[in-house]
MARKOL-725894 format. One record per residue (C-alpha): y, z, x. Coordinates in steps of 0.2 Angstrom, whole numbers, plus 2048, in hexadecimal, padded with zeros to 3 digits. Example, Ala and Ser with C-alpha at 12.3 -4.5 7.8 and 13.67 -1.06 7.14 Angstrom:
REM residues 2
7EA82783E 7FB824844 
***
This chain:
REM residues 417
8008017FE 8117FC807 81E80A809 82F806803 83B805810 845816815 858818813 86482081D 87682481A 88282B829 891832822 8A083482D 8B083C82B 8C0843834 8CB85082A 8DC854834 8E0867832 8F286C836 8F7880835 90688983A 90C89A840 91D89D83D 9278AC844 9338B4839 93E8C5837 9408D0827 9308C8820 9328D4810 9448D280E 9468C97FC 9528BD804 9448B7810 93D8A8809 92E8A7813 9208B380C 9228AC7FA 92189A7FE 91288F7FE 90B88680D 91587880F 92588180A 92387D7F5 92788A7E9 91688D7DE 9138937CD 90589D7C8 8FE8AF7CD 8FA8B27E0 8EF8BF7E6 8F78CA7F5 8E98D57FD 8F18E2808 8E88EC815 8EA900811 8F490581F 8FF8F781C 9018FD80A 90690E80F 91490881A 91A8F7811 9138F8800 9238FB7F6 92D8EE801 9208E27FC 91F8E47EA 9318E37EA 9328D37F3 9288C97E7 9308D37D8 9418CF7DC 93C8BC7E0 9338BC7CE 9218B57D7 9138BA7CE 9088C47D7 8F78CF7D6 8F48DB7E3 8E48E27EB 8E28EF7FA 8D58EE806 8D08FC813 8D28F6825 8C68F9835 8B68EE83A 8AC8F8831 8B38F181F 8B18DF825 8A38DA81A 89C8CD80F 89F8DA801 8B18DA805 8B18C7804 8A88C97F4 8B58D57EC 8C48CA7F1 8BB8BC7EA 8B98C67D9 8CC8C87D8 8D08B77DC 8C58B27CC 8CC8BF7C2 8DF8BA7C4 8DA8A87C3 8DF8A07D4 8E088F7D7 8D88827E0 8E987F7EA 8F88867E1 8F68987E3 8F089C7F4 8ED8AF7F7 8F78B9804 8EF8C4810 8FA8D1818 8F18DC826 8E88DD835 8DA8D383C 8CD8DA830 8D68D7820 8DB8C6827 8C78C1829 8C48C7819 8CF8BE810 8CE8AE81B 8BB8AE818 8BD8B0804 8C98A3805 8C089780E 8B089A802 8BB89B7F2 8B888B7E7 8B28857F8 8C3887801 8D488C7FA 8E488E806 8EA89F809 8F88A8813 8F68B3822 9028C1828 8FC8CA834 9038DD836 8FA8E0846 8FD8DC859 8EC8D585A 8EE8CB84A 8FF8C584F 8FA8BE861 8E68BA85F 8E28B784D 8F28AF848 8ED89E850 8DB89F84D 8D1896840 8C38A183F 8BE8AE832 8B08B9832 8A78C882D 89A8D5835 8898D482F 8798DC834 8828E6842 8888D7849 89B8D184B 8A18C2842 88E8BE83F 8948B682E 8A48AB82F 8AD89B82C 8BA88F835 8C988E829 8DA89082F 8E8894822 8F6886821 904896824 9038A582F 9148B082F 9168BB83D 9238C883D 9258D384D 92E8E1846 91F8E583B 9178EC84C 9258F984D 919905841 908903849 901911852 90190F864 8EF90D865 8F28FD85B 8FC8F5867 8F18F9874 8E48F286D 8EE8E286A 8F38E187C 8E08E1880 8E08CE87A 8F18CC882 8E98D1893 8DA8C488F 8E78B688E 8F08BB89E 8E08BC8A7 8DA8AC8A3 8E98A08A3 8FA8A98A4 8FF8B18B6 9118B68AF 90A8BF89F 8FF8C98AA 90F8CE8B3 9168D38A5 9078DE89F 9088E58B0 9198E98B2 91E8F089F 90D8F4898 911905894 92290188F 91B8F3884 90F90087B 91D90D879 929901871 91D8F9867 9248E986E 9348EB866 9448E486E 9488F7874 93E8F2883 94C8E6889 9528F5895 9438F089F 94B8E58AA 9468D58A3 94F8CE892 9428CF886 92F8D288D 9288D887D 92E8C6875 9288BE884 9178C6884 9148C2871 91A8AF873 9108AD884 9018B487C 9018AA86C 90489A876 8F689E881 8EA8A0872 8F089086A 8EE887879 8DE88D87B 8D7888869 8E087B865 8D486D86D 8C4876869 8C987D857 8B887C84F 8AF88185F 8A6872863 8A6875874 8A0886878 8A6888889 8B7891884 8C289B890 8CA8A5881 8B88AD87F 8BC8B6890 8B98C888C 8B08C587D 89E8C1886 8998D4887 8A48DD87E 89F8D886A 88F8E286C 8978F3873 8A68F1865 8998F0857 88E8FF85E 89E909861 8A690884F 8B190F849 8B691885B 8BA906863 8C68FA85F 8C48E7862 8D28E586E 8CC8F4878 8BB8EC879 8C28DC87E 8CC8E388C 8BC8ED893 8B28DC891 8C18D489B 8BE8E28A8 8AC8E08A9 8AC8CE8AC 8BA8D08BA 8AE8DD8C3 8A08D08C2 8AB8C28C9 8B18CE8D7 89F8D18DB 89C8BF8DE 8AB8BD8E9 8B58B38DE 8C18BF8D8 8CB8C88E5 8C88DB8E6 8DB8DE8E5 8DE8D38D7 8D08DE8CD 8D98ED8D2 8EA8E78CA 8DE8E28BA 8D88F38B9 8E88FD8BC 8F08F18B0 8E38F48A3 8E69078A6 8F99048A6 8FA8FF894 8EF90C88F 8DF90488B 8D090D88E 8C890589E 8B4907897 8A790E88D 896916890 890905889 8958FA894 88E9078A3 87E90489A 8758F28A4 86A8F1897 8768EF888 8808E4893 8708D8896 86D8D9884 87F8D587F 87E8C688A 86F8C0882 8758C1870 8858B7877 87B8AA87F 8718A786E 8848A3868 888896874 87888D874 86E89887F 87B89488D 8858A2895 895899897 89C8A989E 8AF8A78A3 8B38AF8B5 8C48B48BD 8C48AA8CC 8D78B18CD 8E58B98C1 8E88A98B5 8D989F8BD 8C789E8B5 8B58958B9 8A68958AF 89689C8B4 8848998AE 87B8A48B9 87E8B68B8 86D8BF8BB 8698D08B7 86D8D98C8 87F8D48C6 87F8DB8B6 8798EB8BB 8868EE8CA 8938EA8BF 88D8F88B2 88B9048C0 89E9018C6 8A39038B3 89B9128B3 8A69198C1 8B49148B6 8B09218A8 8B692E8B1 8C79378A8 8D392F8B6 8D391F8BC 8CF91E8CF 8DC91B8DB 8DD90A8E4 8D49118F3 8C69178E9 8C59088DF 8C68FC8EF 8B69088F5 8AC9058E7 8AE8F28E8 8AA8F28FA 8998FB8F7 88A8EF8F8 8808ED8EA 8718F88F2 86D9018E1 8678F18D9 8608E88E9 86E8DB8E7 87B8D28F3 88B8CC8E8 88E8C08F7 87F8B68F5 8848B18E4 8968AC8E5 89289A8E8 8898998D8 89889A8CC 89A8878C4 
***
């Protein structure tokens, strides 16, 4: 019997994606139109959902309501808890139910997310799924959200103990940034945000690193407001934010959907996710990222790629910002090996680890071995002490051979790719 000829269709499509990040001031001033406008600058009709972080609700709730009341914009409100432990699929479903309750349109009534990175992820993921995708507006209120999440296309929630295991690529058409919102944040939130700024500085911007090195404590104390102009630079806070956003934008633009898995912006994120999730809620994201940056810098120094003096600068700058240098899990080599194995599954079973060749310069490596991780974890264990070792003590630690692991770093220095 003759078989019917098989048929095959190949579909090819290209979708152009454009979205903007806008800096503004006095965002909750009723005379500032930005918050109420639809993406593209249009006025809208219908009811929009405004999702507010509970911490933002306490500080700005009355101002937000006054803004929409005086501008006669129909909205419904929903408040969500922050914190990585609350970034779940259940939270996404609650937001979706509220969108249905108020009758959200496919295009004309985009929800507005006002809060930190957790809230932005939840609302962003909901918007990407609701009606197979609706627009939304981001208003990040944390430093981490303003300099990192503001330019990202990614959304995600934690699942089965894994950070952002469920997620989508769905950037909002518009993100609004008001630096003045940072003035109300606890200092720890500022430090955590500067952990991501440190990452950008290390991978591509030596000038940004110098700003963090020189003004780290002032940036935290003044919460990146203009009052730190007394420090000698005209406005180090403004430059830190602008350089951080620019660095992230440059790193993401050409690879927005992560079709290329070698990404220097993943620096600090190879070993940190497993630590962050296991330490919840005690460890903040930017803190874990800074530790991950330092762990990778130690690996690079042990290979002879990064000058020990530069590593000491990184340690001192991290401490100057007030970020914790390490966590007991970074000192556990077995956990670090597990972290690398899990990250490799996210990178098509390649390591693709970003190493520093200098501050602002990177290379990729593919052949980190267990002995290197063991030596780096041993170094991180020394940083668990209450006080940061002085430069002489750090130099001595770095000069010690890897006798405890049977490993000589100099033998692997040539294997960076």
